[in-house]
ZAMARGU-4260 file (C-alpha; in steps of 0.2 Angstrom, whole numbers, plus 5000, padded with zeros to 4 digits):
<rodrens>
0) 5386/5234/4956 | 5401/5242/4962 | 5410/5232/4976 | 5414/5246/4987 | 5395/5251/4985
5) 5390/5232/4988 | 5400/5230/5004 | 5393/5249/5012 | 5376/5242/5007 | 5379/5226/5014
10) 5387/5233/5031 | 5372/5243/5034 | 5361/5230/5029 | 5370/5219/5044 | 5369/5234/5057
15) 5348/5238/5051 | 5345/5219/5054 | 5351/5219/5069 | 5344/5235/5076 | 5327/5229/5071
20) 5328/5213/5082 | 5332/5224/5097 | 5164/5380/5099 | 5152/5377/5084 | 5138/5367/5089
25) 5140/5347/5086 | 5134/5340/5069 | 5122/5328/5073 | 5130/5310/5067 | 5122/5305/5050
30) 5109/5294/5050 | 5120/5282/5041 | 5133/5274/5053 | 5151/5274/5049 | 5159/5258/5058
35) 5171/5251/5045 | 5184/5250/5057 | 5174/5234/5063 | 5171/5227/5046 | 5187/5215/5046
40) 5192/5218/5065 | 5187/5199/5066 | 5198/5194/5051 | 5214/5202/5056 | 5226/5190/5061
45) 5237/5192/5076 | 5250/5185/5067 | 5257/5197/5053 | 5265/5183/5044 | 5248/5176/5042
50) 5243/5191/5032 | 5246/5187/5015 | 5234/5173/5018 | 5221/5183/5025 | 5223/5196/5009
55) 5220/5179/4996 | 5205/5175/5004 | 5198/5193/5004 | 5204/5198/4988 | 5206/5181/4979
60) 5212/5190/4960 | 5229/5186/4964 | 5234/5205/4968 | 5243/5199/4980 | 5255/5186/4972
65) 5274/5190/4978 | 5283/5198/4965 | 5302/5196/4966 | 5313/5211/4971 | 5320/5222/4958
70) 5335/5229/4969 | 5339/5212/4980 | 5351/5224/4989 | 5336/5231/4997 | 5326/5215/5001
75) 5329/5217/5020 | 5319/5231/5021 | 5305/5230/5009 | 5289/5220/5013 | 5285/5215/4994
80) 5266/5210/4997 | 5250/5222/4994 | 5241/5221/5011 | 5227/5228/5018 | 5229/5243/5030
85) 5225/5233/5045 | 5239/5221/5040 | 5253/5232/5042 | 5267/5224/5051 | 5277/5238/5058
90) 5269/5248/5073 | 5275/5256/5087 | 5283/5272/5092 | 5299/5270/5086 | 5298/5275/5068
95) 5291/5289/5059 | 5276/5283/5050 | 5273/5289/5032 | 5259/5288/5023 | 5259/5291/5002
100) 5250/5287/4987 | 5258/5282/4971 | 5248/5272/4959 | 5245/5269/4940 | 5262/5269/4935
105) 5272/5256/4924 | 5289/5251/4923 | 5289/5259/4905 | 5285/5275/4912 | 5300/5276/4922
110) 5309/5291/4916 | 5294/5297/4905 | 5281/5302/4920 | 5282/5317/4932 | 5274/5307/4947
115) 5291/5298/4945 | 5301/5311/4945 | 5294/5319/4959 | 5294/5302/4967 | 5313/5303/4963
120) 5314/5320/4972 | 5305/5313/4988 | 5316/5299/4989 | 5333/5306/4987 | 5330/5321/4997
125) 5322/5310/5012 | 5337/5301/5014 | 5349/5314/5010 | 5344/5325/5022 | 5343/5310/5037
130) 5349/5314/5053 | 5347/5295/5058 | 5328/5296/5061 | 5321/5278/5058 | 5305/5279/5046
135) 5293/5268/5039 | 5286/5272/5022 | 5269/5266/5018 | 5265/5265/5000 | 5246/5266/4994
140) 5249/5259/4978 | 5245/5244/4964 | 5254/5229/4956 | 5263/5239/4944 | 5267/5253/4954
145) 5273/5243/4966 | 5288/5239/4955 | 5291/5256/4951 | 5293/5262/4969 | 5306/5247/4972
150) 5316/5251/4957 | 5316/5271/4962 | 5321/5266/4979 | 5333/5256/4974 | 5342/5270/4961
155) 5340/5283/4974 | 5346/5276/4989 | 5362/5269/4980 | 5365/5287/4974 | 5362/5294/4991
160) 5375/5281/4999 | 5387/5282/4984 | 5387/5303/4986 | 5389/5302/5004 | 5402/5288/5008
165) 5410/5285/4993 | 5413/5301/4988 | 5413/5308/5006 | 5401/5320/5002 | 5408/5329/4988
170) 5397/5343/4982 | 5385/5339/4995 | 5372/5353/4995 | 5360/5344/5009 | 5359/5353/5025
175) 5362/5337/5033 | 5381/5339/5030 | 5395/5329/5039 | 5379/5326/5052 | 5371/5313/5040
180) 5367/5296/5045 | 5359/5282/5035 | 5343/5279/5044 | 5334/5264/5049 | 5320/5261/5037
185) 5306/5248/5033 | 5294/5249/5016 | 5277/5243/5017 | 5265/5242/5002 | 5244/5242/5005
190) 5234/5238/4992 | 5224/5254/4986 | 5210/5245/4977 | 5205/5238/4994 | 5199/5255/4998
195) 5189/5256/4981 | 5181/5240/4984 | 5179/5241/5002 | 5175/5260/5004 | 5163/5263/4989
200) 5150/5272/4997 | 5161/5281/5008 | 5170/5288/4995 | 5154/5290/4984 | 5147/5301/4999
205) 5161/5314/4999 | 5164/5318/4980 | 5149/5329/4977 | 5154/5339/4990 | 5175/5340/4990
210) 5173/5340/4969 | 5159/5350/4965 | 5152/5345/4948 | 5144/5360/4942 | 5147/5380/4940
215) 5144/5391/4953 | 5144/5408/4956 | 5146/5419/4970 | 5142/5437/4970 | 5154/5451/4981
220) 5151/5467/4986 | 5161/5479/4981 | 5161/5499/4980 | 5155/5499/4963 | 5141/5487/4968
225) 5138/5468/4967 | 5151/5458/4955 | 5146/5438/4952 | 5162/5427/4949 | 5161/5411/4942
230) 5169/5395/4949 | 5173/5382/4936 | 5167/5363/4939 | 5180/5353/4949 | 5194/5349/4939
235) 5193/5329/4932 | 5208/5325/4942 | 5203/5328/4960 | 5188/5316/4953 | 5199/5303/4956
240) 5195/5290/4969 | 5212/5292/4978 | 5209/5308/4982 | 5197/5304/4995 | 5208/5290/5005
245) 5213/5299/5020 | 5198/5302/5030 | 5197/5283/5029 | 5214/5281/5038 | 5207/5282/5056
250) 5195/5268/5052 | 5207/5257/5043 | 5224/5257/5049 | 5231/5244/5062 | 5231/5252/5080
255) 5248/5248/5082 | 5252/5264/5073 | 5247/5279/5084 | 5254/5295/5075 | 5252/5294/5056
260) 5260/5308/5044 | 5252/5309/5028 | 5263/5316/5014 | 5261/5321/4994 | 5275/5314/4984
265) 5279/5331/4976 | 5290/5335/4991 | 5306/5341/4993 | 5314/5338/5011 | 5327/5350/5019
270) 5328/5343/5035 | 5328/5327/5044 | 5309/5320/5045 | 5312/5320/5064 | 5309/5337/5064
275) 5291/5336/5056 | 5287/5322/5068 | 5291/5333/5083 | 5276/5343/5079 | 5265/5330/5086
280) 5272/5333/5104 | 5267/5351/5102 | 5250/5349/5102 | 5238/5350/5114 | 5227/5337/5122
285) 5211/5343/5110 | 5222/5344/5094 | 5221/5329/5084 | 5224/5336/5068 | 5239/5347/5059
290) 5242/5354/5043 | 5251/5370/5035 | 5241/5385/5029 | 5238/5388/5010 | 5246/5402/5003
295) 5234/5408/4990 | 5217/5416/4995 | 5207/5404/4987 | 5198/5400/5002 | 5194/5418/5006
300) 5185/5418/4991 | 5175/5401/4995 | 5171/5407/5012 | 5164/5423/5008 | 5146/5419/5006
305) 5146/5413/5024 | 5154/5427/5031 | 5142/5438/5022 | 5127/5429/5029 | 5135/5427/5047
310) 5144/5442/5051 | 5145/5437/5067 | 5150/5419/5063 | 5169/5414/5061 | 5177/5423/5048
315) 5182/5407/5037 | 5195/5411/5024 | 5202/5427/5032 | 5219/5426/5038 | 5225/5414/5051
320) 5220/5398/5059 | 5205/5399/5047 | 5213/5404/5029 | 5213/5387/5023 | 5224/5373/5024
325) 5236/5363/5011 | 5234/5345/5015 | 5250/5340/5006 | 5258/5337/5022 | 5247/5331/5036
330) 5248/5326/5054 | 5236/5315/5061 | 5236/5309/5080 | 5228/5291/5078 | 5228/5287/5096
335) 5219/5304/5100 | 5206/5300/5087 | 5203/5281/5094 | 5202/5287/5111 | 5185/5293/5109
340) 5177/5284/5093 | 5160/5286/5096 | 5164/5306/5095 | 5178/5307/5084 | 5174/5292/5073
345) 5154/5294/5071 | 5157/5313/5068 | 5172/5320/5065 | 5179/5307/5052 | 5163/5302/5046
350) 5161/5304/5028 | 5142/5303/5028 | 5143/5321/5037 | 5155/5331/5024 | 5138/5337/5017
355) 5132/5343/5033 | 5149/5353/5035 | 5149/5359/5018 | 5130/5365/5019 | 5134/5374/5033
360) 5147/5384/5027 | 5139/5387/5008 | 5156/5379/5001 | 5157/5369/4986 | 5175/5359/4986
365) 5187/5357/4972 | 5203/5348/4979 | 5194/5332/4985 | 5202/5328/5002 | 5211/5344/5005
370) 5193/5353/5006 | 5188/5339/5019 | 5201/5346/5030 | 5198/5365/5027 | 5180/5361/5033
375) 5186/5352/5049 | 5197/5365/5052 | 5183/5379/5050 | 5170/5367/5060 | 5181/5359/5072
380) 5194/5373/5075 | 5200/5366/5092 | 5204/5350/5085 | 5217/5358/5073 | 5236/5362/5075
385) 5242/5374/5062 | 5260/5368/5055 | 5273/5380/5054 | 5273/5386/5037 | 5292/5379/5034
390) 5287/5363/5033 | 5274/5366/5017 | 5282/5379/5009 | 5272/5380/4991 | 5286/5384/4977
395) 5275/5385/4964 | 5262/5399/4972 | 5278/5409/4972 | 5281/5407/4955 | 5263/5411/4951
400) 5265/5428/4959 | 5278/5432/4949 | 5268/5425/4933 | 5253/5435/4941 | 5264/5452/4938
405) 5268/5449/4922 | 5250/5445/4917 | 5246/5461/4927 | 5259/5472/4918 | 5251/5464/4899
410) 5234/5468/4904 | 5236/5486/4909 | 5243/5489/4891 | 5228/5479/4884 | 5217/5492/4893
415) 5226/5507/4888 | 5228/5501/4869 | 5209/5496/4868 | 5204/5512/4877 | 5215/5519/4861
420) 5206/5509/4848 | 5190/5513/4857 | 5185/5496/4858 | 5187/5492/4877 | 5184/5473/4882
425) 5169/5468/4895 | 5177/5464/4912 | 5176/5447/4916 | 5184/5436/4931 | 5186/5418/4928
430) 5193/5404/4939 | 5204/5390/4934 | 5197/5375/4938 | 5201/5379/4957 | 5219/5383/4954
435) 5218/5402/4955 | 5210/5417/4948 | 5214/5425/4932 | 5207/5445/4930 | 5203/5456/4917
440) 5205/5475/4921 | 5202/5479/4940 | 5190/5467/4945 | 5199/5457/4957 | 5206/5473/4965
445) 5187/5478/4967 | 5184/5461/4976 | 5199/5462/4987 | 5199/5478/4993 | 5207/5480/5009
450) 5213/5462/5009 | 5230/5459/5013 | 5238/5445/5000 | 5254/5445/5006 | 5249/5440/5025
455) 5241/5423/5016 | 5259/5420/5009 | 5271/5426/5019 | 5282/5413/5028 | 5298/5419/5039
460) 5312/5408/5041 | 5320/5392/5030 | 5310/5381/5022 | 5311/5362/5029 | 5300/5354/5015
465) 5297/5361/4997 | 5280/5357/4989 | 5281/5356/4971 | 5261/5357/4969 | 5251/5367/4956
470) 5262/5364/4941 | 5244/5364/4932 | 5243/5382/4939 | 5259/5387/4932 | 5255/5381/4915
475) 5239/5390/4913 | 5247/5407/4918 | 5261/5404/4905 | 5248/5399/4892 | 5239/5416/4899
480) 5254/5425/4894 | 5255/5419/4876 | 5237/5425/4875 | 5239/5443/4881 | 5255/5444/4871
485) 5246/5439/4856 | 5232/5451/4860 | 5244/5466/4861 | 5251/5462/4844 | 5232/5461/4836
490) 5229/5478/4844 | 5246/5487/4841 | 5240/5482/4822 | 5225/5490/4823 | 5231/5506/4830
495) 5244/5506/4812 | 5230/5505/4801
</rodrens>
């Protein structure tokens, strides 16, 4: 290691170590009670040093054996054992507590996996934009993936330090600029298998409603008569157990953490994490959950049946607080949730009540736990605070809009060519496994007549967190463009005959 870099890291280590020492009708509770918070309450030790003993007793499979740190210089900042969430060591209000999921990755995939690429950008941008706000990184992971996280932290933190301190911020494009400060931070790892084993029934109870496994059809009224649109079954990706964990966090987290920031890995920070954390203070007394809006009109389509059958009910899916949420950045005020556990834990955060909310809104889900928060925002609207859209700028959606325009141009060409050869294709309307909608002809225009698509994705001001979700949607659009180009060539050849 470069001697200057080692000295800088050592000085930071000493400094940080010293600082550490100093209006809807209420849903009736399900017949199946949800009291997981009591499951291990008698087992969790008061002394965090004994947490590993507890874990070995609870899970004797050896998952919790310590692994030598890949990057020794970061050892003071990383609790390297896998623990259960009740045994997380660092609590209190001094740190921003951030919860992420990163699993099923090995060191052999370090430079070959898109999730590792996302993690590198996440870590690099988080540290590059720091103004000194202390943060606590909590990764739900497994033994092999934990080693990947540690390696990425070592490499990316080292790059940030060398760029900021050794090279005096040369070519630094961060917004922090000269105000940059290396943050106090701590890393902890939670065993993701704990959720899968201890909350098997709760996860399985949510899946059928948040990831519907059958083709569904919604009939839309248009000026030319009803049009049936077909939703494909939930994509295989969202059938994975890891997409059903966040509704369980209020039941399992240590009570020393009152505010929790839940983050996807595919983020690029353009601000200090403290800016996002300040949004907690903007919530009123009843608001306990915060997410930013979903930029697509996907939930407008999904809420149509309820709006049609309940013209005087909530306008679910329409632009505004009810248009749907993107849960890639979600804040939960656990302190408020626990303040009235009988209501909040047995009703709002009860996995067994998901089905009742889905039935109420005639809703079939596609995106796992994101649909959980959408349903909560529709049913318990007063419990939600809408994050400014700047904190969840859905980058791929911007790309989708550009690709959709290209698709539309090609579809218009095909329509003209088809009429010329007297072989007009039948209009259909197909969804992309919940990612977005493709349309042939003018079907979507008929269904969306009077709808202001632009309002759903309008976001004023500079973006503070970029969200690179929806890679699959971009790929499908590019593939669609290739298909249309092939069809255009085919039709032109027919005209030459």
